[in-house]
C-alpha positions in Angstrom: 115.5 107.0 127.6 118.4 107.5 129.8 118.9 103.7 129.7 119.6 103.7 125.9 121.9 106.8 126.1 124.2 104.9 128.5 124.4 101.9 126.2 125.1 102.9 122.6 125.8 99.4 121.4 122.4 98.2 122.6 120.8 101.2 120.9 122.5 100.2 117.6 121.6 96.6 117.9 118.0 97.7 118.5 118.0 100.0 115.6 119.5 97.3 113.5 116.7 94.8 114.4 114.2 97.3 113.5 115.8 97.9 110.1 116.0 94.3 109.5 112.3 93.9 110.3 111.5 96.7 107.9 114.0 95.7 105.1 111.6 93.3 103.3 109.1 96.1 102.8 111.6 99.0 102.0 114.7 97.6 100.2 116.2 101.1 99.8 117.1 100.9 103.5 119.8 98.3 102.6 121.4 101.0 100.5 121.3 103.5 103.4 122.8 101.1 105.8 125.6 100.4 103.3 126.6 104.1 102.6 125.2 105.9 105.5 125.2 103.7 108.5 122.7 102.4 110.8 121.7 105.9 112.1 121.1 107.3 108.7 119.1 104.3 107.6 117.0 104.7 110.8 116.4 108.2 110.2 115.3 107.5 106.7 113.0 104.8 108.0 111.3 107.2 110.4 110.8 109.7 107.6 109.3 107.0 105.4 106.9 106.1 108.2 105.5 109.6 108.7 103.0 109.4 105.7 101.9 106.0 106.9 101.2 107.5 110.3 99.1 110.3 108.7 97.3 107.8 106.7 96.5 105.3 109.5 95.5 107.9 112.2 92.0 108.7 110.6 91.4 105.0 110.0 92.1 104.2 113.7 89.8 107.1 114.8 87.1 105.7 112.5 87.4 102.2 114.1 87.2 103.7 117.5 84.1 105.6 116.7 82.5 102.4 115.2 83.3 100.4 118.3 81.8 103.1 120.6 78.6 103.1 118.5 78.5 99.3 118.7 78.9 99.5 122.5 76.2 102.1 122.9 73.9 100.2 120.7 74.4 97.0 122.8 73.9 98.9 126.1 70.6 100.4 124.9 69.4 97.1 123.3 66.1 95.5 124.8 68.0 92.3 125.4 70.4 93.9 127.8 67.7 94.6 130.4 67.6 91.8 132.9 63.9 91.2 132.9 63.8 90.6 129.0 67.0 88.6 129.1 66.1 86.2 132.0 62.5 85.8 130.6 63.9 84.7 127.3 66.4 82.4 129.0 63.7 80.8 130.9 61.4 80.5 127.9 64.3 79.0 125.8 65.1 76.5 128.5 61.5 75.3 128.8 61.3 75.1 124.9 64.5 73.1 124.8 63.3 70.6 127.4 59.9 70.2 125.6 61.1 70.0 122.0 64.7 68.8 122.4 65.6 71.0 119.5 68.0 73.9 119.7 66.7 75.4 116.6 63.1 75.6 117.8 64.2 77.0 121.2 66.6 79.6 119.5 63.6 80.9 117.5 62.3 82.5 120.7 65.2 85.0 120.4 64.2 86.2 116.9 61.5 88.7 117.8 63.5 90.5 120.6 66.5 90.6 118.3 64.5 91.8 115.2 62.3 94.5 116.6 64.4 95.6 119.6 61.5 97.0 121.7 60.0 99.1 118.8 56.5 97.8 119.8 56.8 98.6 123.6 
């Protein structure tokens, strides 16, 4: 932060670039730039972004929870066990060599994906 305090022109240029990037979405910033200056417009932009931050925070948390549940599900899946995985890889390879059909050999994966060890 000390870097920007020592260079006020660089700080104003960066603020102007941020305002120009946000201007197509908030045209009222141009009025603030005209009458209040770059600093006032940047302050108004930060005030305008606060509700968006409050709206997006729960959404980001929900996405993180979903990804953690997906990762946990993938880690607990039968297919992530080496014996099941390598057994199916071997069977798929043999079936591919015998039938020369990727569709037929891929059908060997359907049971382990569908029932996920519910029988065992």
